DOSE-384791 format. One record per residue: x, y, z of N, C-alpha, C in turn. Coordinates in steps of 0.1 Angstrom, whole numbers, plus 5000, padded with zeros to 4 digits. Example, Ala and Ser with C-alpha at 12.3 -4.5 7.8 and 13.67 -1.06 7.14 Angstrom:
2
513249435078512349555078513249675078/512849785071513749895071512950005079/
***
This chain:
660
503848794895503648704885503248554890/503748524902503148384907501848394909/501248504915499748514918499148474907/499448564895498848554883498648414877/499948344878499848194874499048114881/498848134896497948054903496548064900/496348194899494948244893494348184881/495548164871494948104859494947954861/495547904870495647754871494247704877/493947824888492547804895491447784885/491447904878490347924867490347814859/491347744853491447624844490947514852/491147504863490647374872489147384874/488547494872487147514879486247424868/486547404858485647314848485447184852/486647144862486447004865485946994880/485447104886484847104898483347064899/482847004909481446944908480447054905/480847164913479747274913479747384903/480647344891480847434880480347374869/479447444863478547374851479247444838/479347364827479647424816478447524809/478647564800477547644793476547564786/476847434783475947344777474747314787/473547324784472147304791472147414801/472847534801472447644807471647734798/470947824806470347944799471148014790/470748074780471548144770472248284779/473548284778474248414782473648554776/473248614784472848754780473748874783/473948964776474749094778476349064770/476949164774478349174765479049264772/480449234774481449294781481849434772/482049534782482549654775483849694784/484749734774485949784783485949924785/486049954794485750124799487150194800/488350124799489550174798490050184810/491450254810492350274824491450384832/491050374842490350454852491450574855/492650534859493650644862494850614852/494950664840495750604829497150644831/497550724840499050774839499450844852/499950724862500450804874501950804874/502850894882503950894882504250874898/504850764902504950724916506350634917/507150694924508650634927508650624941/508150514947508150504963509750544969/510750494962512050534967512750614955/513550684960514450764950515950794955/516950804945518050834952518850944940/519950994944520551104936522051074935/522651104925524151084921524551184910/525751144906526251244895526751144883/526851204870527351124862528951174859/529551104848530951124849531551274850/530951364845531051494841530551564855/530251494866529751564878528351634877/527751604867526251664865525351594877/524451654884523751594893522451554887/522151424893521151344887520051284898/518851254893517851224903517451074896/517250964903517050834899515650784905/514950744895513450694900512950574893/512450474901511850364897510250374896/509850424885508450464886507450334886/506750314893505950204897505150154883/505050024882504249954871502949914877/502549794870501349714875501349584869/500449504872500549354869500749334854/500349414843500549414831501749474825/502349574831503449654826504449674837/505649634836506749644847507049784850/507549814860508249954863509350014853/509450144855510450194845511350254854/512650254850513850334856514250434848/513850554852514150704845515050784853/515650884847516750954852516651114847/516651194859516451324854517851414857/518151474846519451574849518851684856/519451724868518651844876519051974868/520251994862520652124858519652144845/519452054837518652094824517352044826/516951984836515451954841514951864829/515451774825515051704814515551544817/514651444814514851324814515851264805/516951224808518051194800518151024800/517450944805517550814802516150744809/515650644802514350564806514450424799/514150324806514050194803512950144811/512150074803510949974808511949854814/511749804828512349684833511749554827/512549454827512149324823511049274833/511449304845510449254857510349344869/509149334876509349404887508249504885/507349534897506749634895506749754906/507049734917507349834927508849834933/509449944937510549954942510750054956/510949994965511150084976512750084982/513550054971515050034977516050114963/516750204967517550254956518650344962/519850334958521150394964522150404955/522850524953523950544944525050534952/525950454945527450404952528350504946/528950594954529950684949531150614945/531350474953532550394950532750374935/531550334928531750304915530950384906/530250504910529450574903528150514898/527650424904526550334899525150354910/524150334901522850334912522550194909/522050144922521650014924519950024928/519149934924517949944928517149814929/516449784938515849654941514449664940/513749554937512249544936511449484948/510449494950509749424961509349284957/509449274945509249134937510449044940/511649104943512849044944514149064936/513849124923515049154913515949274918/516949274916518349384917518749414904/518849544904519349604892520449704894/521149734883522249854884522249904872/522550044871522850134859523950234865/524750264854525850374855525650454844/525550584849525450704838526450664828/525650674816526250644803525850514797/525750394807525250294801524050304792/523950194780522850224771521650144776/521950044787520849964791521149944809/519949904815520049864827520349744829/521349694839521949544840520949484852/520449384848519849304857521049204863/520849224877521649114886520848974892/519648974886518748864888518148894901/517548764909516848754920517748704929/518448774941519248694948518948604956/517648604962517048524970515548504969/515148384962513848344959512848384969/511748434966510748454978511148584987/512148634984512448754992512448884985/511648984988511749124983512649234989/512949294980514049374985513549484990/513449565000512949675007513849785010/515149765010515949895013517349845009/518049965003519549945000520250055004/521450035005522550145010523950085006/524750164999526250154996527150175006/527750085010529050095019530250195011/531050255017532150335012533250255001/533150135003534150044995533449974985/532050024984531249974972530349834973/530449794987529549684988528049734990/527349674984525749724985525149614994/524249665005523649605016522249615012/521249525016519949525014519049445026/518049505029517049455038515849395030/515149275034514449215027513049185035/511849145029510849095035510248955024/509648855031509348845044510348775054/511548765048512648695059513348795069/513248925065513749045075515249015074/515648975061517148935062518049095058/519449055061520149155054520949075045/521149135034522049075024522749165021/523949125011525049205005525349164991/525949264983526249234969527749294969/528649204963530049254962530049284944/530049404940530449424926531649394921/532649384929533949324923534049194920/533349104927533248964926531848914919/530849004921529448954918528748874929/529048864939528948764950527848814958/526748734959525848774972525948704984/525648764995525848715007524648735016/524048605022522948615032523548625043/523248735052523748755067522648725075/521648665072520348615082519448695084/518648675093517648775100518248825113/518548965112519249015122518449045136/517149065133516349085147515348975146/515348875156514448755156512948795156/512448735145510948745144510548885136/511248945133511149085125511149045109/510049065102509949015088510449125076/510449265082511049375071512249425076/513249415066514349495066514149635061/513649725070513049855064513949975063/515149955072516050095069517450045072/518550095066519750085065520750215065/521750205073522850295070524150215073/525150255064526650195064527450275064/528650225073529850305071531050195068/532250235069533450145069533250015076/532650045090532849915099531349855102/530549935101529149865106528049895095/526849815097525849825090524549825103/523849955102522849975109521149945102/520549865110519549785103518149815112/517249865105515949905114514949815106/514049765116513049665113511449735113/510649625107509149635108508549475110/507749455117506649525122506749585136/507949545142508149625157509449695154/509449835158510549915158511849845164/512749795157513849735165515049785157/516349795161517449815156518749735158/519349715150520549625151521849695146/523049645150524349675144524949555139/525249555126525849445122527649475118/528349405124529849425122530549365112/530849445100531249405088532549315088/533249335097534649255099534149105103/533349135115532948965121531948905116/530948975111529648915107528648895117/529248965130528148935143527349045141/525949045149525049145150524749155164/524449275170523849305182522649395180/521649395189520549475191521049595197/520449705193520549835201519249875205/519149895219517849925223517250075218/516050085217515450225213515150275228/514950405231514350445244512950385246/512950375259511750275265510350335257/510250465257508850475254508850455238/509650415231509350345217509150185215/508950145227508949965226507849925219/506950015217505849965210505450035195/506550075194506550165177506550055168/506150085157506049985146507149975135/508050055134508950065124510250165124/511450125123512450225122512550245108/512050365102511850385089512950445081/513550525086514750605079515950605088/517250605082518250635089519350715079/519950805087520850865082522350875091/523650875087524650875094525151025094/525651075103526251225102527251235115/528251195111529551215120529351105129/529251135143529451025153527950975156/527051035149525651045151524850945142/523750885145522950805137521650835139/520950915129519750955130518650875126/517750845130516350735129515250795129/514450785121512950835123512050715126/511350715138510350605140508950635138/508250535133506850545133506050465143/504750505146504050605140504150755145/505250775157505150915162506050985153/506850945141507651015134508751105141/508951075155509951105163511551085156/512351175157513651175152514551155163/515051015165516150985175517550995172/518351075179519551125177520551025185/521050905180521950825187523450865185/523950865198525550885198526150735198/526750745185527250615184528450575193/529250675196530550685206530050615221/528950695226528550685239527750555240/526850525230525850445231524550485237/524450625234523150685242522450765231/521250815236520450885227520551025231/521451115224521551255227520551355228/519551315218518551395215517351335210/516051385212514851335205514251465199/513951465187513151575180511751515178/510651565183509151525182508851555167/508051465163507151485151507651555140/508751495133509251535121508351505112/508551535099507851495088508551405079/508151285075508751185070509151255056/510151195049510551065054512151105057/512951145049514551125051514951245057/516351215063517251305071518251345062/518751465058519751475048521051445055/522151405045523451385051524051535054/525151525062526051635065526051735055/526051865056526351985047527852005047/528052075037529452105032530452145046/529752215054530452245068530652135078/530152035077530151925087529351935099/528752035101528052075112526552035114/525852045100524252055100523751955091/522751905095521751815087520451905086/519551855075518351915073517151805070/515951845078514951775077513651845076/512451805076511351875073510151825086/509851965091508751965101507552005093/506651935094505251985086504752125087/504952175101504352315103505552425102/506552395101507952475100508452455087/508352385077508952365066510452265069/511352315057512652235060513552315073/514052245084514752315093516352265092/517052335097518452305099518952265113/519452155115519652095129521152105131/521552165142522852175144523352075154/524351985148524651875156525751895166/525952035168526952085180526252095192/524952195189524252235199523052155201/522552055189521451985190520152055191/520152165183518952235181518752265167/517452305164517352325150516752485150/516852525137516152665131515552655118/514652745117513852755103514952795093/514652745082515352795069514552895062/513252875063512452965053512052875042/512552785041512252685027511052605030/510052605023508952535027508252445014/508952375008508452274998507252205001/506152194996504952124998505051974997/506051915001506351784997507151735009/507151585011508251535019509351465012/510751475018511851435011512051295010/512251234998512451104996514051064995/514651164989516251184991516651324992/517951314998518551464998519951434991/520451544986521951554982522451704981/523751704983524451824981524851834967/524451944960524751924944525552064940/526152044928526552184924525752224911/524852294910523952364899524652404889/526052444891526552544881525852654874/525352734885524652854882524852944893/525153064888525453194897524153224907/523153184905522053184917522053094927/523052984924523052884933524552834935/525252924941526752914943527052824951/528152734952528652644960527752534958/527352464969526652344971525052384973/524252344969522952354969522252224975/521152234981520252114988519152074980/519251944973518551914963517351794970/516151794969515351714977514151634966/514151504966513251444956511951414964/510851394957509651364964508951234955/508251174960507851044953507051064941/506351184940505551184928506451224916/507851224916508651274905509051414904/508951474915509351634916510451644925/511351734919512751774927512651924930/513051944943513152084948514452104952/514852234948516552264950516352394958/517652424967517352534975518952564981/519352684978520752724979520852804995/521552755005521652815018522252965018/523252995007523453135007522753234998/522153214990521253314984519853304987/519553174993518053154997517253124984/517753094973516853084960516652934961/515552914952515052784950514552754937/514552614934514252584921513352464921/512452434911511652314910511652254898/511652124900511552034886510451944886/509251964878507951894879508251744873/507351674873507151534868506751524854/506451634848505851624833506751554824/508051554825508851474815509151334820/508451304830508451134833507551074828/507650934824506750844818505850784828/504450804830503550734840503150624835/502550534842502050394840500650394846/499550314840498250314844498250264859/497450304867497450264880496650154883/497050044891496149944895495249964903/493849934900492849934907492549844918/491749894929491649804942490349804948/489449904944488249914951487449984941/485949944942484849994937483950024946/483150144942481950174951480950244941/479750234946478650314937477950394945/478050544940477450654947476250664947/475550734955473950744954473450794942/474150864933473950904920474050814910/474750704912474950604901476050594897/477050704902478350694896479250584902/479950534893480950434898482350504903/482550474916484050534920485150424921/486350454915487350374917488450414925/489050324933490150354941491250274935/492550314937493650274930494850264943/495750164939496850144947497850274948/497950294959499150434963498950524951/497950604950497250674939497550824942/498750864936499051004939498051104931/497251054918496351144912495151164918/494651034924493351044929492550934927/491050964931490150854927489450874916/489050784908488350804895486950804898/486050864889484750864889484350844873/483350724872482750694859481350744861/480850794851479550834848478750744838/477950634842477250554834476550604824/475850734826474950794818475550874805/476850914808477550954798478850884792/479150784800480150714795481650794798/481750884807483050984808483450934823/485050944822485650924835486351054839/486151104852486951204857487751174868/488551264875489251234884489151314898/488951264910488851334919490251344928/490851444928492251464932492251434947/493651394951493951364963493251264973/492551194967491751084975492451004982/493750974975494550844982494350714978/494950634985494650474982493250444991/492250414981490950384987490850244991/490450205002490450045007488949995004/487850115007486450065006485550165006/484350155002483250245002482150225006/481050305013479850295016479050425013/477950405016476950525013476050555025/475250675026474250705032473750845028/472450835029471750955021472451005008/472751135005473351154994475051164995/475651095005476851095007477650955004/478750964997479650844997480750875007/480750765013481950755024483150665020/484250675024485250585019486550555032/487150465030488250445040489650445032/490650485041491850525033492950455039/493850395033495050355039496350465035/497250455043497150425060496650495068/496850435081496450485093495050475095/494150385088492750385091491950515091/491950585079491250685078489850715070/488950765077487550775073487150905068/486650915055486251035046484851045043/484151155043482751175039482651265028/482051245017481851325006480351335001/480051455001478651494998478751504984/477951424976478051434962477251554956/476551604962475751724957476551854956/477551854964478551954963479751934956/480552034952481851994943482851924951/483651854945484851784952485751874956/486051894967487051984970487851944984/488851854980489551784990489951855002/489651835015489951905025488751965031/487852005023486552055027485451975023/485351925011484351795006485051695000/485551615005485551565019486351665028/485851675041486651735050487651655057/488251695067489751635074489051495078/490051385074489751255080489751245095/488651155096488651075109489550955110/490250945121491250835121490450735131/490550615127490150505136490850495148/492250475146493050445159493150315159/493550265173493550145180494250055168/495550085164496150025154495449985142/494550045137493850005124494350075113/494549995101495150055091494350065076/493549945075492749955063491049945064/490550055064489150055067488449975053/488049865051487649795042486449765037/485349745047484049725047483249825052/482149855045481049965051479649905050/478849955061477249905060476750025068/475550095063474850195070473850135078/473750175090472550145101472150245108/470950305104470550415111471450525107/471850615118472450735116474050695116/474450565119475750505118476250465107/477550465107478050385093479150285101/478750155098479750025104480750015095/482150015101483150005094483949885099/484649795088485449685092486749695089/487749675096489249705093490249625094/491249625088492349535092493549615098/494449555106495249635114496549645109/497349715114498649755109499549625106/500549665099501449515097502049495111/502149365110502849305123501649275135/500449335131499449335143498349245139/497749165151496549085147495449165155/494049145151493049215158492649335149/491649295140490849425132489749475142/489049555135488049615143486649645136/485349645145484349705140484049835147/484049945138483850075142482650135138/481950185147480650255146480950415145/480650455131481250585129479950675127/479850795132478550895131479351005120/479151005108479751085098479551245102/478251245107477751395108478251455120/479051395131479551435141480951405142/481351315135482651245132483151155145/482151125156482251035166482450885162/483350835170483550685164483650605178/483150465176483150375187484050265183/485250225186486150145180485950015188/485449905182485249755189486549655182/487849685188488749595183488549465189/488949365182489049215183487349175188/486749215178485149165181485249035178/485848985168486448835168487948825172/488248785182489748775185490548755174/491648825174492848805167492348795151/491148835146490648835133490448965127/490448985115490149115109488649115104/488249235102486949235097486649305082/486449195074486749235061485349245051/484349225056483049225050481949245057/480949345055479749385064478449375054/477349375061476049385056475249415067/473949485065473049535074471749495070/470849435081469549395077468549395091/467849475091466749475103467449525115/468249635112468849695124469949615130/470349525122471549425127472849425118/473849415125475149435115475749295113/475949245102476449125100478049135094/478849065101480549085097481148945094/481748965082482648855079484148875083/484848795086486348795092487248735083/488548765084489648705079490648655091/491048535090492048505101493448585101/493648675090495048725089494648875096/495748895099496049045103496749135095/497549205100498249305089499549225083/499949255072501049195066502249195076/503049065076504149045082503948965095/502648905098502648835110501748715106/501948595113501048475111499748465118/498748425111497448425121497648315131/496848345143496948245154495348155151/494348235145493048165144493148065132/492147995130492347885121491147885113/489947965117488747935108488048095109/487648145097486848285096485648245103/485148375106483648365114482748465107/481448445110480448535106479948565122/479748695123479148755134478048855132/477048835143475848945143475849015155/475949155150476149255161474849355163/474549385173473349495176473749595179/473749725171474149825177473449905188/471949865189471149925198471949885212/472349745215472649705228474149725229/474849735218476349725217477149575219/476249465216476549345218476649255206/477649155206477549045198476248945201/475548935189474548845191474648715190/475648685179475948545176477148535166/478248445170479248405161479248275156/479248255144479448115138480448095129/480747965125481747945116480947915103/480647985092479647945084480347845074/481547825071482347725064483347695070/483447545075484547505084485547525074/486947545080488247565073488447675065/487347755063487647885055488347995060/489548065053490248175059489648295061/488548315052488148455051486648445047/485748525050484348535048484148675041/483748665026483948795018482448825012/482348945008481248995000479848955004/479548995017478448985022477349045016/476049015015475249075006473649025011/472549085010471349065018470249045005/469348915007468348914994467148945000/465948924991464948994993464148935007/464548825012464048755022464748785035/465848885033466648915046467748815049/468048715041469048615044470248675039/471548635044472648695043473548615036/474048635024474848555015476148605015/476948505013478548545013479348455005/480648465003481648394998482748355009/483148235010483948195019485048105013/486148135010487048045002486348004987/486147884985485347844976483947804975/483347854986482047824990481047944989/479847914984478748024984477947964996/477348075005476448015016475448125018/474348075026473248185031472948155045/472848255051472648235064471348315069/470348245076469048295080469148335094/468748455098468848495112467848445121/466548395115465648325123465848195128/466348115125467147995130468448025135/469048125130470448155134471548055129/471348025116472247935112472347925095/473347865089473647845079472647755071/471547805060470647715056470947695041/471747735036472347685023473647695019/474347605013475847635014476147495003/477247564994477947454985479047504982/480047424981481447444976481447454960/481247574956480947574941482447584934/483447634940484747654935485647574942/486747544936488047484945488547594953/488947544967489247644978490347734972/490147864973491047954970491148064982/492248044987492648135000492948274995/492648365005493148505002493048575015/494048675014494148745029493148805034/492448895024491248975031490048975022/490348905009489148905000488549014994/489249124992488549254986488449244972/489149134966488949124953487849044949/487048984958485748934954484549014955/483548964950482349024950481048944948/479948974955478748894951477648954948/477048974937475649034934474548934931/473448974939472148884938471248974928/470948894918470248994906468648974908/468448844912466948804917466948674923/465748614924465848504934466348384926/466748394915467448264908468748294903/469348414903470448424898471348504904/472648494906473548554912474848584903/475648674907477248684900477948684909/479148624906480448634916481648654911/482548734917483948754911484748664921/485448564914486348474925487248404915/488248394920489348294910489748374897/489648504899489948584885489048594874/487748554878486648534866485348584873/484448624863483048654866482248544864/481648504873480548374872479148384874/478348334867476948344870476448204878/475748244888475148114896473948114895/473547974894471847924892471747904908/471048004914470547984931470047864933/468947814926468347704932469247574931/470047574920471247454916472447464925/472747584925473847614931475047564923/474847594910475947564902476247694893/477447694887477947834882478547814869/478547894861479047904847479948034846/480948014840481848124839481348214829/481448324830480948444819482348484814/483348544820484348594815485548584825/486648554821487748524828489048674827/490248634829491348714825491748804838/491448764849491648834862490748944866/489548904866488348964869488448994888/488249124891488249154907487049244909/486649264922485949394926484849404921/483749314919482449324913481449384921/480749504914479649554920478449574909/477349594914476349624906476049794905/476149854890475749954893474250014892/474050144893472750204896472050174881/472650154871471750114856471549964856/472049884868471549764867472749674858/473749724855474849644850475949614859/476849524857477749494862479049564863/479849604872481049684869482049584875/483349564871484549494878485849544871/486649524877488249554871489149434868/490049464859491149364856492249474857/493149444867494249514868494249684869/494249734857494249884856492849944849/492149834846491049874837489649874843/488749944842487349924845486649844834/485749764836484849694828483349714833/482549674822481249694826480549554817/479749474825478949364818477349434816/477149464802476049524801474949434795/473849434803472649344799471949414788/
***
C-alpha cells in the first residue's frame, strides 16, 4: 500500500517537472485504452497453512489465500471430514501470508502477513480479529505457538524474534537473534526454548524463554554457505531442520548438542510431528513419496503413499470413519489441497481446492511470441502463464509455467526465465504446449542466480541477465544455447551488480545493471552501469555510467540507427557505439528508484515518438524535444509493443492494450 501511495505521489508530481509537458500544445493523442481483463482470473495459493480442530474435535485446515494490490488476502477454513469450506472472510489488509499456526492452548489459529498485520480466529467466531501491525516496517514470515499459548514470530527485514501474549495482549520484541540476518524464516517452540532459523545465510539460534538470552547453534561445517534454515519440527529430544538449497534434513540432538543424522535431499517443505506411538515422524522424498523416519534407529522406510505434492503442514487427525481408524496423517499443499492417509488401513483421501475462493493473480512480466501472441507471467502462479491472442481477443492458460521473470525469442521459439533457482525454458510455439516436453526440462543457471529477467538473441545464443538469490550480490550475464542446453555463466560481469536489461545490435550485447542484489542485502555499488559485451571474444568491450547516480538501467532497446536507448531512474538516454558514449540524455521524470526496474518499459515507435512505462503511468515522449505527456496512469507497468503495432501493459492483475 505504501508503494502505491508513493507511485501516486510521483505521478502527481510529474506535471511540475521540466521534462514533462502537458497535453496543451502537443499533437493530438491517438488511440484508446482497452481493458483485456484478468489474465489469470482465479488462483488459489496459500503459501503457508496450518491445521487444528474446532470445539467438537473436527479437524480443520486453515488457509490464507493470497490477494493482490487491489484485493486483500482471504482467510478460509476447510472441514476435512465434510470436505467443505466452513468459514471465509476477506481480510481488511494484507496480501500474502507465510506465517500460520494453531495454538492448542487456546484453540485459536494465528496468522501473519508479509505486510506486517497479525490476525487470529477461533473456530466458531463470526469474524477474524485483527491484532494490528505489531512492528511497523516488519513483515511476519513465520509463527509458532508455545505450549502455554504464547505466539512467537520471525520477521523481515529486521530478522527479529517477536512474541504475543494472548492473556495480556502484549507484544514483545526480542531483537535480531543472529546479527546481520534479515529473515526470521523458521521457528520451533517448547516450554523452555525457541529455535530460530534464518535467511539469507542459514543460521540457527536458541532463545531461552526464561532468561531472554540467545545463543547460536552451529550447523555442520558443510552447510556454512547454505542460504536458509527453512523448516523446523520438534520431535522428542530431536530438532529436525530442513536447509536449502540442498534440502538436507539435519537431525539435531538437543541433549548432546550434536547432529545425530543427516538425511540427504528430502522434498520440501515440512516434517511431521511425532506419530501417536511417539517413535516416528514423516516427510517426503521426491523419488520415494512419503517416508516414515524412525527416531530410534535413525532410518527411514517407504510408506507406499505418494501424493503429487509437497507438504505445507501435517497433523494427526480423527476422521471418524471406519476406513480411517484411530489417527490418520493429514497433509496440506499450498494450492489448497488436502491429502489424508491412514497407517493401519493404508487408505487415502483427497480434498481438492474447488470449494476455496481464488483471487486474480498479480502480473509481473510480458513477452511477445514470434506469432504475435502476448504471453503474461504472474507472481507465484500455480495456474501457469497466460496467452492473449490479439487476432481473436481470447486468453488461454499454459499450465505449470511457474513464476516467469522475463521473456525472449529466437526463430519460432519463446524462451523464458523462471523463479526460483534461475531456470531457463524453451517453448516451440509451433508445437502444442506440454510442460515437461514442450517446454522440456529447465536448464538451471546456477552460480547463485535466482531471477532470469532479461533476454536478447545473438546468433545461436540467448543472452540472459539475472538477479542473484536473497542475501547475495552479483548477478550474471549467461550465454545460453537453447538447442544444446549449454550455458556459459559470467557472474559479476559488473562487480556486485545484477544484470536487469539487455539489447543486442551488430553482434554485440548491451547490458544494464542494478546496484541491488537479491532481497535482504544492502548494495555496495553506488551507480548502475551500461556494459558492452562481445560474445565472439568473450570480453567486455566497454563499461560506462550512462546516468550518474542512477541505481538501475532498465528497458534497453535499439533504434533504426543502431543507438541503444534506455531508462535509468528518471532519465531517458541514448548511447551510440561509434563514439562509445551517451549522445542524448534528459531527466524527463523525477528520480524514481527501483530495485530491478522490471516494471518499466520503453518502446520506440519511429524516429520522433517513443512510449515509456514509468512511475505508474504510460507516457508518450517526443524524441526531438525529449518532452513527455502522460497518456494514462493508474499503476501502469511492463510495457511492450505487440505484433499488431499496439501497446500492451499491465495494471496489477489486468492486461491492457493501447490501440492506435
